[in-house]
Residue frames as qw, qx, qy, qz and C-alpha x, y, z in Angstrom:
[[0.281, -0.772, 0.445, -0.358, -3.59, 4.95, -12.70],
 [0.658, 0.140, -0.712, 0.199, -1.21, 2.37, -11.25],
 [0.595, -0.641, 0.154, -0.460, -2.18, 1.42, -7.69],
 [0.342, 0.316, -0.833, 0.299, 0.33, -0.36, -5.48],
 [0.784, -0.466, -0.087, -0.401, -1.29, -2.74, -3.03],
 [0.149, 0.411, -0.817, 0.377, 0.69, -3.99, -0.06],
 [0.811, -0.284, 0.038, -0.510, -0.79, -6.99, 1.75],
 [0.607, -0.432, 0.656, -0.126, -0.11, -10.29, 3.43],
 [0.406, 0.327, -0.804, -0.286, 1.32, -13.37, 1.77],
 [0.000, -0.186, -0.941, 0.281, -1.02, -15.14, 4.23],
 [0.210, -0.539, -0.629, -0.520, -4.81, -15.05, 4.20],
 [0.218, -0.336, 0.372, -0.837, -5.15, -14.00, 7.84],
 [0.018, 0.121, 0.937, -0.326, -7.49, -15.50, 10.40],
 [0.356, 0.526, 0.477, -0.608, -10.67, -13.70, 9.30],
 [0.479, 0.406, 0.669, 0.397, -12.37, -14.21, 5.93],
 [0.111, 0.940, 0.238, -0.217, -13.22, -10.49, 5.98],
 [0.263, -0.672, 0.428, 0.543, -9.61, -9.82, 4.96],
 [0.373, 0.099, 0.791, 0.474, -10.03, -11.97, 1.85],
 [0.223, 0.785, 0.578, 0.009, -13.30, -10.15, 1.14],
 [0.088, -0.891, 0.056, 0.442, -11.43, -6.83, 1.39],
 [0.326, -0.371, 0.647, 0.581, -8.77, -8.03, -1.06],
 [0.324, 0.418, 0.785, 0.323, -11.46, -9.11, -3.51],
 [0.087, 0.894, 0.393, -0.195, -13.33, -5.82, -3.09],
 [0.154, -0.789, 0.278, 0.525, -10.20, -3.73, -3.72],
 [0.370, -0.133, 0.761, 0.516, -9.12, -5.93, -6.65],
 [0.296, 0.616, 0.709, 0.176, -12.51, -5.68, -8.33],
 [0.002, 0.931, 0.175, -0.319, -12.57, -1.89, -7.78],
 [0.288, -0.564, 0.482, 0.605, -9.09, -1.48, -9.31],
 [0.320, 0.135, 0.804, 0.482, -10.17, -3.38, -12.44],
 [0.178, 0.746, 0.641, 0.026, -13.58, -1.72, -12.77],
 [0.044, -0.926, -0.031, 0.373, -11.99, 1.75, -12.58],
 [0.753, 0.620, -0.043, 0.219, -9.53, 0.75, -15.36],
 [0.219, -0.847, 0.478, -0.073, -6.56, 1.05, -13.04],
 [0.753, 0.317, -0.566, 0.115, -3.58, -1.31, -12.94],
 [0.792, -0.606, 0.069, -0.021, -2.55, -3.29, -9.87],
 [0.434, 0.600, -0.587, 0.328, 1.11, -3.14, -8.90],
 [0.779, -0.540, 0.182, -0.261, 1.95, -5.65, -6.18],
 [0.390, -0.641, 0.661, 0.030, 4.52, -8.12, -4.90],
 [0.454, 0.438, -0.683, -0.368, 3.99, -10.75, -7.61],
 [0.109, -0.143, 0.959, -0.219, 2.98, -13.67, -5.39],
 [0.518, -0.224, -0.641, -0.520, 0.09, -16.10, -5.64],
 [0.429, -0.271, -0.781, 0.363, -0.05, -16.88, -1.89],
 [0.168, -0.442, -0.534, 0.701, -2.32, -15.22, 0.66],
 [0.217, 0.807, 0.335, -0.435, -4.04, -11.89, 0.16],
 [0.056, -0.535, 0.505, 0.675, -1.49, -11.09, -2.55],
 [0.107, 0.080, 0.906, 0.401, -2.92, -13.86, -4.69],
 [0.151, 0.639, 0.720, -0.226, -6.50, -12.94, -3.86],
 [0.121, 0.781, 0.059, -0.610, -6.17, -9.31, -4.95],
 [0.015, -0.405, 0.669, 0.623, -4.29, -10.22, -8.15],
 [0.146, 0.241, 0.940, 0.192, -6.77, -12.95, -9.07],
 [0.179, 0.719, 0.565, -0.362, -9.68, -10.56, -8.57],
 [0.107, 0.688, -0.240, -0.677, -8.15, -7.88, -10.81],
 [0.019, -0.220, 0.842, 0.493, -7.47, -10.49, -13.50],
 [0.177, 0.401, 0.897, -0.050, -10.97, -12.03, -13.16],
 [0.199, 0.824, 0.380, -0.369, -12.39, -8.58, -13.90],
 [0.660, 0.605, 0.233, 0.380, -10.21, -8.09, -17.01],
 [0.157, -0.973, 0.160, 0.063, -7.77, -5.76, -15.28],
 [0.657, 0.553, -0.404, 0.316, -4.01, -5.50, -15.68],
 [0.749, -0.655, 0.086, 0.054, -1.56, -6.65, -13.01],
 [0.464, 0.672, -0.484, 0.314, 2.14, -5.90, -12.67],
 [0.861, -0.503, -0.043, 0.059, 3.96, -8.13, -10.20],
 [0.268, 0.750, -0.520, 0.308, 7.41, -7.39, -8.81],
 [0.908, -0.410, 0.042, -0.072, 9.06, -10.28, -6.97],
 [0.104, -0.749, 0.653, 0.046, 12.63, -10.91, -5.79],
 [0.613, 0.315, -0.701, -0.182, 14.23, -14.05, -7.16],
 [0.115, 0.164, -0.897, 0.394, 14.59, -15.68, -3.72],
 [0.439, 0.167, 0.563, -0.680, 10.81, -15.45, -3.20],
 [0.478, 0.207, -0.548, -0.654, 9.74, -16.80, -6.59],
 [0.509, -0.097, -0.849, -0.100, 9.16, -20.28, -5.20],
 [0.144, -0.177, -0.735, 0.639, 8.42, -19.38, -1.57],
 [0.318, 0.375, 0.294, -0.819, 5.64, -16.91, -2.42],
 [0.500, 0.371, 0.767, 0.152, 4.67, -18.94, -5.48],
 [0.026, 0.331, -0.244, -0.911, 5.09, -16.26, -8.13],
 [0.588, 0.514, 0.431, -0.452, 1.86, -15.70, -10.02],
 [0.466, -0.021, 0.705, 0.535, 2.09, -17.19, -13.50],
 [0.277, 0.621, 0.675, 0.285, -0.85, -15.37, -15.11],
 [0.125, -0.745, -0.170, 0.632, 0.00, -11.71, -14.62],
 [0.483, 0.873, 0.067, -0.028, 0.06, -9.07, -17.33],
 [0.430, 0.698, -0.456, 0.347, 3.70, -8.45, -16.39],
 [0.832, -0.540, -0.025, 0.124, 5.95, -10.20, -13.87],
 [0.319, 0.786, -0.430, 0.308, 9.32, -8.65, -13.07],
 [0.890, -0.342, -0.182, 0.243, 11.83, -10.76, -11.17],
 [0.088, 0.889, -0.297, 0.336, 14.32, -8.56, -9.32],
 [0.660, 0.231, -0.618, 0.359, 17.33, -9.35, -7.16],
 [0.248, -0.048, -0.652, 0.715, 16.31, -7.96, -3.74],
 [0.115, -0.713, -0.661, 0.203, 13.49, -6.73, -1.53],
 [0.146, -0.601, -0.030, 0.786, 14.88, -3.18, -1.78],
 [0.000, -0.091, 0.611, 0.786, 14.67, -3.27, -5.57],
 [0.091, -0.492, -0.848, -0.177, 11.12, -4.70, -5.34],
 [0.141, -0.734, -0.480, 0.460, 9.96, -1.91, -3.02],
 [0.104, -0.508, 0.196, 0.832, 11.62, 0.86, -5.02],
 [0.005, 0.083, 0.759, 0.646, 10.23, -0.49, -8.30],
 [0.095, -0.619, -0.779, -0.007, 6.69, -0.68, -6.87],
 [0.137, -0.713, -0.244, 0.643, 6.99, 2.89, -5.59],
 [0.100, -0.350, 0.427, 0.828, 8.32, 4.17, -8.91],
 [0.019, -0.219, -0.829, -0.515, 5.59, 2.46, -10.96],
 [0.157, -0.604, -0.778, 0.080, 2.66, 3.56, -8.78],
 [0.036, -0.502, -0.139, -0.853, 0.47, 6.64, -8.44],
 [0.619, -0.505, 0.104, -0.592, -1.17, 5.59, -5.18],
 [0.302, 0.222, -0.887, 0.268, -0.39, 3.15, -2.34],
 [0.731, -0.370, -0.042, -0.572, -2.95, 1.06, -0.45],
 [0.071, 0.279, -0.914, 0.287, -2.19, -1.32, 2.41],
 [0.783, -0.287, -0.384, -0.397, -4.62, -4.17, 2.97],
 [0.743, -0.586, 0.290, -0.144, -4.21, -6.21, 6.16],
 [0.787, 0.412, -0.402, 0.223, -0.83, -7.88, 6.41],
 [0.806, -0.448, -0.177, 0.343, 2.18, -8.42, 8.63],
 [0.436, -0.678, 0.118, 0.580, 5.48, -6.63, 9.27],
 [0.424, 0.052, 0.532, 0.731, 6.38, -6.48, 5.57],
 [0.060, 0.738, 0.559, 0.374, 3.10, -4.76, 4.70],
 [0.343, -0.889, -0.199, 0.230, 3.57, -2.32, 7.57],
 [0.519, -0.402, 0.287, 0.698, 7.14, -1.59, 6.48],
 [0.344, 0.314, 0.571, 0.675, 6.08, -0.88, 2.90],
 [0.058, -0.842, -0.446, -0.298, 3.22, 1.52, 3.70],
 [0.468, -0.797, -0.078, 0.373, 5.26, 3.23, 6.45],
 [0.540, -0.151, 0.349, 0.751, 8.06, 3.82, 3.96],
 [0.202, 0.515, 0.490, 0.674, 5.86, 5.62, 1.41],
 [0.297, -0.893, -0.335, -0.039, 4.24, 7.66, 4.19],
 [0.566, -0.619, 0.083, 0.538, 7.67, 8.66, 5.47],
 [0.475, 0.088, 0.437, 0.759, 8.95, 9.44, 1.98],
 [0.059, 0.792, 0.473, 0.380, 5.98, 11.78, 1.42],
 [0.404, -0.877, -0.156, 0.209, 7.06, 13.86, 4.41],
 [0.469, -0.554, 0.324, 0.606, 10.55, 14.40, 2.98],
 [0.368, 0.702, -0.182, -0.582, 9.41, 15.13, -0.57],
 [0.066, -0.329, 0.878, 0.342, 10.27, 11.78, -2.16],
 [0.074, 0.356, 0.920, 0.144, 6.67, 10.62, -2.71],
 [0.210, 0.034, -0.057, -0.975, 3.91, 12.82, -4.11],
 [0.477, -0.165, -0.710, -0.490, 1.18, 10.15, -4.03],
 [0.658, -0.445, 0.086, -0.601, -1.70, 9.22, -1.68],
 [0.233, 0.194, -0.914, 0.269, -1.07, 6.66, 1.09],
 [0.697, -0.256, -0.082, -0.665, -4.09, 4.68, 2.29],
 [0.046, -0.148, 0.954, -0.256, -4.60, 1.93, 4.84],
 [0.590, -0.213, -0.523, -0.577, -7.65, -0.20, 4.02],
 [0.183, -0.296, 0.682, -0.643, -8.99, -0.58, 7.53],
 [0.658, -0.167, -0.616, -0.399, -11.10, -3.74, 7.20],
 [0.745, -0.481, -0.463, 0.004, -12.72, -4.70, 10.53],
 [0.352, -0.918, 0.146, -0.107, -10.63, -2.02, 12.27],
 [0.923, 0.056, -0.096, 0.368, -7.41, -3.89, 11.47],
 [0.505, 0.348, -0.133, 0.778, -5.40, -0.65, 11.45],
 [0.354, -0.865, -0.248, -0.256, -7.20, 1.15, 14.31],
 [0.698, -0.613, -0.012, 0.370, -4.25, 0.85, 16.70],
 [0.575, 0.092, 0.239, 0.777, -1.89, 2.20, 14.02],
 [0.022, 0.740, 0.319, 0.591, -4.22, 5.14, 13.37],
 [0.538, -0.830, -0.146, 0.002, -4.17, 5.88, 17.11],
 [0.735, -0.311, 0.103, 0.593, -0.39, 5.67, 17.10],
 [0.367, 0.419, 0.272, 0.785, -0.18, 8.24, 14.29],
 [0.270, -0.848, -0.257, -0.377, -2.51, 10.45, 16.36],
 [0.701, -0.652, -0.041, 0.286, -0.13, 10.04, 19.31],
 [0.627, 0.096, 0.173, 0.753, 2.74, 11.15, 17.06],
 [0.038, 0.707, 0.244, 0.662, 0.79, 14.36, 16.46],
 [0.557, -0.800, -0.184, -0.127, 0.06, 14.79, 20.18],
 [0.755, -0.505, 0.093, 0.408, 3.73, 14.31, 21.01],
 [0.055, 0.896, -0.215, -0.384, 5.07, 16.67, 18.33],
 [0.456, -0.293, 0.730, 0.415, 6.58, 14.09, 15.95],
 [0.238, 0.365, 0.753, 0.492, 4.01, 14.47, 13.15],
 [0.152, 0.086, 0.027, -0.984, 2.16, 17.59, 12.01],
 [0.516, 0.398, 0.564, -0.506, -1.63, 17.68, 11.88],
 [0.524, 0.624, -0.240, -0.527, -1.39, 18.46, 8.17],
 [0.239, 0.396, -0.869, -0.176, 0.77, 15.40, 7.48],
 [0.281, 0.085, 0.897, -0.332, -1.52, 13.18, 9.58],
 [0.568, 0.502, 0.283, -0.587, -4.49, 14.36, 7.48],
 [0.489, 0.577, -0.509, -0.410, -2.67, 13.04, 4.39],
 [0.081, 0.152, -0.984, 0.038, -2.77, 9.44, 5.69],
 [0.667, -0.114, -0.139, -0.724, -6.18, 7.84, 5.14],
 [0.096, -0.030, 0.971, -0.219, -7.52, 4.95, 7.23],
 [0.624, 0.193, 0.103, -0.750, -10.82, 3.67, 5.80],
 [0.390, 0.067, 0.907, 0.142, -12.65, 0.67, 4.40],
 [0.463, 0.715, 0.389, -0.351, -14.78, 2.80, 2.06],
 [0.572, 0.201, 0.488, 0.628, -13.91, 2.77, -1.64],
 [0.125, 0.881, 0.347, 0.297, -15.95, 5.94, -2.11],
 [0.388, -0.899, 0.084, 0.184, -13.88, 7.71, 0.54],
 [0.666, -0.253, 0.438, 0.548, -10.70, 6.43, -1.11],
 [0.457, 0.560, 0.469, 0.508, -11.79, 7.80, -4.49],
 [0.075, -0.974, -0.151, -0.153, -12.45, 11.27, -3.01],
 [0.590, -0.699, 0.233, 0.329, -9.16, 11.17, -1.08],
 [0.655, 0.031, 0.471, 0.590, -7.22, 10.32, -4.26],
 [0.324, 0.705, 0.410, 0.479, -8.95, 12.95, -6.41],
 [0.188, -0.960, -0.071, -0.194, -8.53, 15.70, -3.77],
 [0.828, -0.369, -0.036, 0.421, -5.03, 14.71, -2.63],
 [0.213, 0.916, -0.246, 0.234, -2.37, 17.35, -2.15],
 [0.781, 0.084, -0.447, 0.428, 1.11, 16.11, -1.19],
 [0.525, -0.772, -0.187, 0.305, 2.46, 17.26, 2.16],
 [0.168, 0.940, -0.277, 0.109, 4.84, 20.17, 2.23],
 [0.741, 0.276, -0.487, 0.372, 8.43, 19.02, 2.36],
 [0.673, -0.685, -0.222, 0.168, 9.42, 18.73, 6.00],
 [0.276, 0.755, -0.316, 0.505, 11.83, 21.36, 7.25],
 [0.774, -0.316, -0.425, 0.346, 14.13, 20.70, 10.18],
 [0.139, -0.922, 0.191, -0.307, 15.44, 22.96, 12.90],
 [0.563, 0.347, -0.622, 0.418, 18.86, 22.42, 14.38],
 [0.696, -0.594, -0.374, 0.153, 19.21, 21.47, 18.00],
 [0.099, 0.806, -0.291, 0.507, 20.75, 24.26, 20.04],
 [0.645, -0.092, -0.633, 0.418, 23.03, 22.91, 22.77],
 [0.427, -0.863, -0.255, -0.088, 22.26, 24.28, 26.23]]
C-alpha cells in the first residue's frame, strides 16, 4: 500500500513530533508499505523519509521545482519526481496513494489533509484520511469537525470517516475496515 504522509517542513517545538514521524516511518516500512510524501529533507518530512529508508522501506518523493533547494530535496529516495507546481505535487500524491496521514505541520499540511477529506465527500477520493494526533496536536481541529456536524455542515457518517489518533493499531483497524463515504447529494435552495 502507498501511504501519503503530509507533515511539516519544520521540526516543530516539541521533540514528540519528531518521535511521531519516526514511529510512523518505521511502521510504514515494517508493514511493507511505501511512503509517498513531499520529497524534502527538511523538518518532519525528512525525519519520516529517513526512518522509512533506515528500515529498508521505499519512499516516493514529489517536489515542485521551486522548492528543490528551499526544502532541500532528499537525495536518497527510491524515487524523486520533480514537478512544476504545488497543485501537480498534491494531485500526484493523491493519485499515487491508498491512504492519507497528516502528522503535525502548518497550513500546508492542513490544506493537504483537508483537501483529501473534502474530496472523499464528493466522491473523488475513496481512501482513508487520518490525522496523527500526537500530544493532542489536532484536538482543536477534531472539535471543529464535531462543530460542523452540530451545525449541519457535515454528516455524522462523514465525520466518522475522519480518524484522529496517535495509535498505530487503531490506524490499522481503521484502514482495514474503511468504507468510503457516500457521495454527497445537494438540495437546491428554494427562494422564499
